[in-house]
N, C-alpha and C positions, 0 to 999 in steps of 0.2 A: 516214473516221473519225465514228464517231455522236457526238454532243452531249445526254448527256441532262440535260434544265434542270428543277428543282422550282420548283412555282409555285403558291403558294395550296393545299398536300398532294397537289398531282396533280403525275405525272413529263410533263413534255412530249416530244416526238420532234419535232426540226425536221426537214421537208422542203418540196416546192417545190410550187407550182402544179402544174397542169395544163399551163401554159404554160410554167413553168420560169422565171419572172418575179418570183415573189412566194415569199417563205419565210414558211411558214404551220405553226405549231405546234400539232401536236395531240393529245390525252391519250393515254398508253400503256394498251393494256388492259389488264387484268389477268393473259390469257396471255402477253402482252407481261414485261410485270412479274415476274411467276414464273419466266420462262424466263430472264430476269437474275440471278435469285434461285438458278438450277441446280435446280429443279422440272422432273419431266420433263413433256413435252408435254399426256399424259393423266394429269394428275394433277387428281384431281375434290376440288373446294370446296365446302365446306358452309356455306353462311350467308346473309346480305344481302351485297348487294354492297358495302358499307361495312364489313362484320365481315369479306370475305374481303379488301378493301386492307387493311385493321390486320394479317391474321394474312399478308399478304405484307411489307406492311413491315417486321413484327417479326421477322424471317428472318433469319438469318445464311446466306449461301452456302457450301454445301458444301465447295467449292475453299478459302475463306477460314478455315474452322476447321480444312482440313487443313493450311494452312498454317503456324496459329498453332499446330496441336498441333506439327507437326512441328520450330519453331522451339526449342520447350522440351524436345521428345524432345532434341535436339542440344545441350543444357547437360547438363556433366558434374557427375554428383552429385547432379540432381536425380530425384527419386523422383516418382513420382505417389502423391496424398493418397487415401486410403478413406475414404469420410464415414464419419464415426460415429452412429449411430441410437441416440438413448437416450428413456428414457421420460418423458412429462411431467411436470414438477414434480423430475424428478433433476439435480444439477448437473451442468452441461457442462464445456467448457473454463474452467481456471482456476477453476472454481467457480461460472461464471456461469451 
């Protein structure tokens, strides 16, 4: 089992030193973090290291999104809503 621990904004991966005596936490690489978020291995990221980390951290894994969608699809009588576009200054729902 892999335990991922968040510490001061970075995600750490516990591992053992080469002698196998001491536990050493190392930060996950951007590639490892993106794989945990269901991005393909060959996905190309743009931006600085901080911008890439922010992009990865702000994602929702595809599997999680699919599970949530399946849950809502299974609710009887629930219809998907279609967002309505409106012009600037025109009243929206309930006149707002």
